[in-house]
C-alpha positions as CSV (number, residue, x, y, z in Angstrom):
1,X,119.0,68.7,297.6
2,X,117.4,69.5,301.1
3,X,118.3,72.8,302.5
4,X,118.1,74.3,305.7
5,X,117.1,77.4,304.2
6,X,116.1,78.9,301.0
7,X,116.0,82.5,300.5
8,X,113.8,84.6,297.8
9,X,113.7,88.0,297.0
10,X,116.1,90.5,294.8
11,X,119.6,90.8,293.7
12,X,121.5,93.7,292.6
13,X,124.4,95.7,291.4
14,X,125.5,98.1,293.6
15,X,127.7,101.3,293.2
16,X,128.9,103.1,296.1
17,X,130.1,106.9,295.5
18,X,131.4,109.4,298.0
19,X,132.5,113.0,297.8
20,X,133.0,115.7,299.9
21,X,131.2,117.6,297.4
22,X,128.2,116.3,298.6
23,X,125.9,119.2,300.4
24,X,123.3,118.1,302.9
25,X,120.2,120.7,302.8
26,X,117.4,120.8,304.6
27,X,113.9,120.9,303.1
28,X,110.5,120.2,304.2
29,X,109.7,118.6,301.0
30,X,111.6,115.7,301.2
31,X,110.0,112.9,303.9
32,X,113.3,113.0,306.0
33,X,113.4,116.7,306.0
34,X,116.6,116.6,304.5
35,X,118.6,115.5,301.1
36,X,121.6,115.6,299.4
37,X,122.3,118.8,297.2
38,X,124.6,118.7,293.8
39,X,125.0,121.5,291.2
40,X,123.4,121.4,288.3
41,X,125.9,122.0,285.0
42,X,128.7,121.0,287.0
43,X,131.3,118.0,287.2
44,X,131.6,116.5,291.1
45,X,134.4,114.8,292.2
46,X,134.3,111.6,293.6
47,X,136.7,110.2,296.3
48,X,135.6,106.9,296.2
49,X,134.2,104.2,294.3
50,X,133.0,100.5,295.5
51,X,131.4,97.9,293.4
52,X,128.9,95.3,295.4
53,X,126.2,93.1,294.8
54,X,123.3,93.4,297.0
55,X,119.5,93.0,297.2
56,X,117.9,91.7,300.4
57,X,117.5,87.9,298.9
58,X,121.0,87.6,298.2
59,X,122.6,89.6,301.4
60,X,120.2,87.2,303.8
61,X,121.2,84.4,301.7
62,X,125.4,85.2,302.3
63,X,124.2,85.6,306.4
64,X,122.9,82.1,306.5
65,X,126.1,80.9,304.3
66,X,128.5,82.1,306.5
67,X,126.5,81.3,309.4
68,X,127.0,77.1,308.2
69,X,123.6,76.7,307.0
70,X,122.8,74.9,303.9
71,X,121.5,77.5,302.0
72,X,120.2,78.3,298.3
73,X,118.5,81.5,297.1
74,X,116.3,82.3,294.4
75,X,116.1,85.7,292.5
76,X,115.8,87.5,288.9
77,X,118.7,88.8,287.2
78,X,119.2,90.5,283.6
79,X,121.4,89.3,280.4
80,X,124.0,91.3,281.1
81,X,127.3,91.4,282.6
82,X,126.7,91.8,286.1
83,X,124.3,88.6,286.4
84,X,127.6,86.1,286.3
85,X,129.1,88.2,288.6
86,X,126.1,87.7,290.9
87,X,125.8,84.3,290.9
88,X,129.6,83.7,291.0
89,X,129.9,85.4,294.5
90,X,126.4,83.2,295.8
91,X,128.6,80.0,294.9
92,X,132.0,81.5,296.3
93,X,130.0,81.7,299.7
94,X,128.4,78.7,299.7
95,X,124.9,79.6,298.0
96,X,123.1,77.3,295.6
97,X,121.9,79.2,293.2
98,X,121.0,77.0,290.5
99,X,117.0,78.3,290.5
100,X,117.8,81.7,289.6
101,X,115.5,83.2,287.0
102,X,117.0,85.0,284.1
103,X,115.3,87.9,282.0
104,X,116.3,88.4,278.9
105,X,114.5,91.9,278.0
106,X,116.5,93.9,280.5
107,X,119.3,94.6,282.9
108,X,119.9,93.3,286.6
109,X,118.5,95.9,289.0
110,X,121.0,98.5,289.6
111,X,121.4,100.8,292.0
112,X,123.8,103.9,292.7
113,X,124.3,104.8,296.4
114,X,125.5,108.6,297.2
115,X,127.1,108.3,300.5
116,X,127.1,111.4,302.8
117,X,128.9,111.9,305.8
118,X,127.9,109.7,309.1
119,X,127.0,107.0,306.9
120,X,123.5,108.0,305.5
121,X,123.0,107.8,301.8
122,X,120.4,108.5,298.8
123,X,119.7,105.3,296.8
124,X,119.1,105.9,292.9
125,X,117.2,102.4,291.8
126,X,116.5,100.8,288.6
127,X,114.4,98.4,289.4
128,X,113.9,97.3,285.8
129,X,111.7,94.3,284.6
130,X,113.3,91.5,286.3
131,X,110.3,89.9,288.3
132,X,110.5,86.6,290.0
133,X,107.9,84.6,287.8
134,X,106.3,81.9,290.0
135,X,105.6,79.9,287.7
136,X,108.9,79.1,286.9
137,X,110.0,78.2,290.3
138,X,109.9,74.7,290.8
139,X,108.1,74.3,294.0
140,X,107.3,70.4,293.7
141,X,111.7,69.7,294.2
142,X,112.4,72.6,296.7
143,X,112.6,70.8,300.3
144,X,114.0,73.5,303.2
145,X,113.5,74.0,306.9
146,X,112.9,77.5,306.6
147,X,112.3,80.0,303.9
148,X,113.4,83.5,304.1
149,X,111.0,86.2,302.1
150,X,112.5,89.3,300.9
151,X,110.8,91.6,298.4
152,X,109.6,89.1,295.6
153,X,107.3,91.8,293.8
154,X,103.9,90.3,293.5
155,X,101.2,88.5,295.6
156,X,101.4,85.7,293.0
157,X,104.9,84.7,294.4
158,X,103.8,85.3,298.1
159,X,100.9,83.2,297.7
160,X,103.1,80.5,295.5
161,X,105.4,80.6,299.0
162,X,102.7,80.2,301.5
163,X,101.1,77.5,299.6
164,X,104.0,75.4,299.2
165,X,105.4,76.0,302.6
166,X,101.7,74.7,304.4
167,X,102.6,71.4,301.6
168,X,106.1,71.2,302.8
169,X,106.1,72.3,306.2
170,X,108.8,74.8,306.1
171,X,108.9,77.6,308.4
172,X,108.7,81.1,307.1
173,X,110.2,84.5,307.5
174,X,109.9,87.9,305.8
175,X,111.5,91.3,305.8
176,X,108.9,92.5,303.0
177,X,110.0,95.4,300.7
178,X,108.5,98.7,299.5
179,X,106.9,97.3,297.0
180,X,105.2,94.6,299.3
181,X,104.6,97.3,302.0
182,X,102.2,99.3,299.4
183,X,99.9,96.7,299.1
184,X,98.8,97.5,302.7
185,X,98.5,95.4,305.6
186,X,95.2,93.9,304.8
187,X,96.1,92.2,301.8
188,X,99.8,91.3,303.6
189,X,97.7,89.7,306.3
190,X,96.0,87.1,304.9
191,X,99.8,85.6,304.1
192,X,101.4,86.6,307.5
193,X,99.1,84.7,309.5
194,X,101.0,81.8,308.3
195,X,104.4,83.4,309.2
196,X,106.5,82.6,312.0
197,X,108.7,85.7,311.7
198,X,107.6,89.6,310.1
199,X,110.2,92.3,310.1
200,X,109.5,95.8,309.3
201,X,111.1,99.2,310.1
202,X,109.5,101.7,312.0
203,X,108.2,103.9,309.4
204,X,106.7,100.7,307.4
205,X,105.2,99.8,310.6
206,X,103.4,103.0,311.1
207,X,102.4,102.9,307.2
208,X,101.4,99.4,307.5
209,X,98.9,99.9,310.3
210,X,97.9,103.4,309.9
211,X,99.1,104.3,313.4
212,X,102.0,107.1,314.7
213,X,105.1,105.7,314.6
214,X,106.1,106.8,318.3
215,X,102.7,104.9,319.5
216,X,104.6,101.5,319.5
217,X,102.4,99.4,321.5
218,X,99.8,99.9,319.9
219,X,101.5,99.3,316.5
220,X,102.4,96.3,318.0
221,X,99.2,95.2,319.3
222,X,97.7,95.9,315.6
223,X,101.0,93.6,314.2
224,X,100.2,90.9,316.6
225,X,96.6,90.5,315.4
226,X,97.5,90.4,311.6
227,X,100.5,88.1,311.8
228,X,100.8,84.7,313.2
229,X,104.0,84.8,314.7
230,X,107.1,87.0,316.0
231,X,106.9,90.8,315.0
232,X,110.4,92.8,314.4
233,X,110.3,96.8,314.3
234,X,113.6,97.9,313.7
235,X,114.2,101.7,314.6
236,X,117.7,102.2,312.9
237,X,120.0,104.1,315.4
238,X,117.1,103.6,318.2
239,X,117.9,99.9,318.2
240,X,114.8,97.5,318.1
241,X,111.6,95.7,319.4
242,X,110.6,92.3,319.1
243,X,107.1,90.9,319.9
244,X,106.4,87.2,320.1
245,X,102.6,88.5,321.5
246,X,103.3,88.5,325.0
247,X,106.5,90.1,325.7
248,X,108.2,92.9,324.1
249,X,111.8,92.6,323.6
250,X,114.1,95.9,323.2
251,X,118.0,96.8,322.7
252,X,119.6,99.7,321.5
253,X,122.9,99.3,319.4
254,X,126.0,100.1,319.9
255,X,128.0,103.3,320.2
256,X,129.8,103.3,317.0
257,X,131.1,105.1,314.0
258,X,129.2,104.3,310.5
259,X,130.8,104.2,307.4
260,X,127.7,103.1,305.3
261,X,124.0,101.8,306.2
262,X,123.3,99.8,303.1
263,X,122.4,96.4,304.2
264,X,122.4,96.9,307.9
265,X,118.3,95.6,308.1
266,X,118.9,92.7,305.9
267,X,122.0,92.0,308.3
268,X,120.0,92.4,311.1
269,X,116.8,90.6,310.1
270,X,118.7,87.4,308.7
271,X,121.3,87.4,311.6
272,X,118.2,87.4,313.9
273,X,116.5,84.2,311.9
274,X,120.4,82.7,311.8
275,X,120.5,82.3,315.8
276,X,116.6,81.6,316.1
277,X,116.9,78.6,314.0
278,X,119.8,77.8,316.3
279,X,118.5,78.4,319.5
280,X,115.0,79.2,319.3
281,X,116.0,82.3,321.9
282,X,114.3,86.1,321.0
283,X,117.1,87.5,323.4
284,X,119.9,85.5,321.5
285,X,118.6,86.0,318.0
286,X,118.3,90.2,319.0
287,X,121.7,90.0,320.2
288,X,123.5,88.3,317.0
289,X,121.1,90.3,315.0
290,X,122.6,93.5,316.4
291,X,126.0,91.9,316.2
292,X,125.6,91.2,312.8
293,X,123.8,94.5,311.7
294,X,126.8,96.6,313.0
295,X,129.5,94.8,311.7
296,X,128.0,95.7,308.2
297,X,127.8,99.2,308.5
298,X,131.9,99.7,309.1
299,X,131.9,98.9,305.5
300,X,131.0,99.6,302.2
301,X,128.3,97.2,300.5
302,X,126.2,94.8,302.4
303,X,128.0,92.1,302.3
304,X,131.4,92.7,303.5
305,X,131.1,92.7,307.3
306,X,128.5,90.0,307.4
307,X,129.7,87.9,310.3
308,X,130.9,84.2,310.1
309,X,130.1,81.4,312.2
310,X,131.6,81.9,315.6
311,X,131.9,85.5,315.5
312,X,130.0,88.2,317.4
313,X,131.7,91.4,316.3
314,X,133.9,94.2,317.6
315,X,131.8,95.4,320.7
316,X,130.0,93.3,323.4
317,X,126.6,91.6,322.7
318,X,123.9,94.1,323.3
319,X,121.4,93.9,326.8
320,X,117.7,92.8,325.8
321,X,115.3,93.9,328.4
322,X,112.0,92.4,328.3
323,X,108.6,93.4,329.3
324,X,105.0,91.9,329.1
325,X,102.9,93.5,326.3
326,X,100.6,96.1,327.2
327,X,96.9,94.9,326.4
328,X,93.8,96.9,325.0
């Protein structure tokens, strides 16, 4: 079967916990300057528990399927009770999951998400050993117009993706995970030259380029030199910047109350690509990506708020500004 898009990346089981006893403390030793504090030797009451599937690969696949695209997803799971639940959910969403890999040596990736006031959260992640094996992916039988690459865990898989895409004429987009970011820009650029769209958040962009995160034009010039297509830099509450190498597009986010932020990045990047596939228009892609992310953060879980085809969310579409990308 030929697909409109294949999402390849991570699949997780998530559990969200909220509690009035979660206390935010200020501590310079934390990267963000703040952390959630819990007392040792005590039982802490939890006010809400929500179970949901997650992982950037499956989250993106659901966006594409709900937008009416013929969608497949490739990820790795363990031989626990969470694996069939994730697969069944994808099938109910209309996502082809027949190329999932199962690793009997470990359980499916698992996250415990402690949600504080304002939707901020701390995520405890068990990565395990359920990693994709490039040799087990049936590249010769895969056909798609696009492939969306989430966290694939190794350069072997990334190299196989690019080789396959060149052979089949498939377009590529990526929102890499932390394991990819740790490889560094020099290692990634050799592959990203063949990508149509690369998206990261502002902190990741600063880490990759070695440029202070507030020097946005310098970051964009360096990233535009390193990749072959569109570069996206999300900025959390401060919106998003997108460059096509000639112009920078910018947009804020709606002024809304946030329930929980997990999956916002996946929702934006997959929503951006879903609209870009449909129209080829960056401004419209920014608007739909923002609408999709804004809908997701209004509910617990990374998939519950994903928009369906024809929906644009609870707020008017954001205004998108456009300016030339400054040169050196």
